[in-house]
N, C-alpha and C positions, 0 to 999 in steps of 0.2 A: 328597629325605632328607632328616628333621624333624631342625629346629633345635638345635643342642647349644645351647640355653637357657642363661643363667647370670640366677639372681635379678638383679632391683634391690633395692638396700640398703634403698628407701621398705617393699616388702612389701605396697605396698595393691593396691585392688583395679583393676582396669585401666580408664581412661576410654573412650569412646566412639572410634572410630578415626575417622578423614580419611582416611585410605584404609587396606585392606586387603588384600590379593595371596594369595591362596590355592593352593597346589600350581601355580605357574606354573613352566610349563617353555617353552624357546627352541630349537627345533631345527632344526640347517642341513644338511639332510640327516643322515650317522651322525654331526655335531658336535655337540655336549650343550651350547650355550652357556648356558643358565638351565637347570636340572633340579629340581625341586620346591621350588623356593623358595616360601615362608611368610613373611609379614612385616605388622606395621599400625603406624601411624603415628599415635599420640595428638597431640591437639592442642598447642600453644605448644610443643612442642620439638624440639631437633635432634638428627638421627638420621643417622650417617655408615655408609657401607658403605667397608669395607677389603679388601685383596685384591690379590695379586702380579697382575702384568700377565696379560690372560687369562683374570681369574678369572670373569667375565661381569657384572662390575659394570655397565658403559656400556650391554650390552645389557639389565639389568636394567630401568635407566632406560627403555629406548627403549619395552619392553615395557608401563612405566605408563604411558607418552604413548601410547602404541598406533602408536607406527612402526614396530615391526613384530609382525607376528602371531602369537599364543599356541598353540601347539603344544597345551597343555592347562593348565586352570586357569580360576581366574577373578580379577577385578576388580573393586572396589568404593569408590567416593568418595563420602562425606559421606552413606554409605547404600544408593547407589544402582548399581547395575552398571551397568559401562561398555566388556566386553572386548570389546565387539562393535560402540561406536562408531566414527565415523571421526576423524581425527587432528585434525582441524582443528577441531573441535568441545570440543578437549580447556580450553584456555585459556577459553572459553567459561563451563566448566564451575567455574573458578577455580584452574587447575594452571596455573602458569609455570616455565620451565626454561630454564637454559642448556647449551650444549653443550661436550664435551672440545675441537671445534675452532671456532674464533670464528665466529660466523654474524650477519656485519653486511653492509650496504648502502654499499660503501667510497665509492661516489657522491655521497653523501647526508650532511648534515650530521649530527651529535652529536644536537643535539634532535630532527631526523626520524626518526631510527634509534629513539631512545627511545620518541617519540611511536607510535610503531608497538603500544608493548607497551601502551599506554593506550585505542588504538586498537581493541587482539585482546579486550578486554573484553566487545565484543557490541553492539550495534546500537544497544542501549536506551540503553548509556553514550554514543554516537559525540553522543546530541543537546549532552550537556553540556561544548558547548566550552569553555568559560571553566575550569571544573573537571581537566576532562581535562588541560588546556594547563597547569594548577595541579600537579597529579600528576606531570607530567612535570618543572617545575623542581623539586618535590621530591628527585624520585630522582637526576637530574642533583646535586642540592646532598649527598646524604645517600653517593653515590659517589664526591665529591670530584673531580666533572668543572666546578664551577663556573669560568667563564672560558674554556672549550673549546665550548662548545653551538653554534657557527659553525665550527667547524673539521671537515673529514670524518676520520672514524676513520682512514685511511690515511695520515693525515698523525702519528697518535700513535703511541705506545709501543705493545709486545702489549699490558703488563700494564693501559695504559690502555684496550688495544679490548675486554679483559676486565670493566674498568668499566663501558663501555659497553651489553654483554651482559646486566650485571648491574641495571644502571640501565632496560632495556627491561620484565626482566623484574616487578619490583618495580612499576613504573608500573601493571600491569596491575590492583593490589591484589590479589593471588591470595592463596586460604586455602592452597594447599602450593605451597613453592617448591623444587623439583627444581634441584640444582647438579653440574656434572659438572665436576671440576676447576676451581673459578673463579679459584684463584690461580696457576694457569700462568703463565711468565713471569713474575711478580713477586719483588719484592724481598722484604727480611725485614719493611721497616716497611710495604711496600704490603701482605704477607701480615697484621700485624697490623692494621692496617686496614679491611681487611675481614674480618676474623676479630670485631672490636668491633662494626662493621654488621650482622654473623649475627646476633651476641647482642642487640643493639639490637633487630631485628626481632622476635624471639624473643620478649623483652622486650614487646612490642606481641602477640603471641598468634599469629606467624606460625607454624607449622609447617614446619619444613624435612626436605630430606633430600639428603647433601651426600657427594661421591667425590671424596677428595684423596690423593694418594701421600706427604703428609708427616705420618706417625703421631701426631706430638710434639702438631701442630694439631688432628687428629681428636680425640685426648684430652682437648684443650684448652677444644675450641669443643664438641663433642657430648654430649647427656646419653646417647642410647644410641647402639651401635653393632651392627654386623651385619658378620661377616667370612666373605669367599665363598672358595673354590677351586674350579678344575674347574668353575665354572655348580652350585657347589652352599653352601651354605649351613652353614658348619661351626663357629661359635657366635655367639652375640647376646646383649648384656647389659649391664652398664655400663664404660665405655669401659678403665678399669685391668682390670679383670680379662680383656675379653677379648683385650686386648694381650697379655697374660701365660696365656692359654690353651694348651696345648701345641699343640692342633694350629693355631691360628695363627703360632708360633713356628716350626712345621715349616713351616708354606706359605711363608713369608719366608726364613728360615735352612735349610730341611732339617735333618733327622736329626741329619748331623753336627755343623751350627751351632750347634744348641739344646744339643745336651751339650756346648757349651763356650759358651753362653751367659751 
């Protein structure tokens, strides 16, 4: 399905894409989890994907990181096709991600977990031991984990476990960061802290793609939103315009709810 695009206010010519997905589909038997989605992520901006449960958001991220095979479509990162590469090569190309369900090593320390991100950048970087350790320390400091380096993640709250995942991702110094519900399990202050961190990373030129259920946070944090429903892209553009789009309102509220909204 073609995107129901909403023009950005600037109206300027688009920059070269960090990532481009064209007509991407992921079907599981008769289930069309993602069906004909095309998106382009330009440098140094935060993009968000909105949609109700089951709309295909997490499957789209899995497709972008090659964790599920494409039924059709193509993927391009930094000008190079990558829709046939193995998933473990993605990090070395400059893509890092967090997951909807926390994925950490509970028996290892916070420092060791974050260090896995620095090591994932590739063999050439592994030789730079001092710089790698410095990246780990910086990632720990930036995500509010200072003082917890020697704790095991399973000794920490769920919100702090989320921080460990984010720290591990940014320790790899990626070109593109994909975040699947990074503030799940956090209180409002913790969410604000992470939103501030994402803004700082954007200021340093890091392109980000974010999935969150907190619509207000998405509007505040993102420069551009994509909205999905039933595996299709139903709107994209400036955040305020996307959340007001009739198709998005209907996806969240239903026809009757939208009429009374």
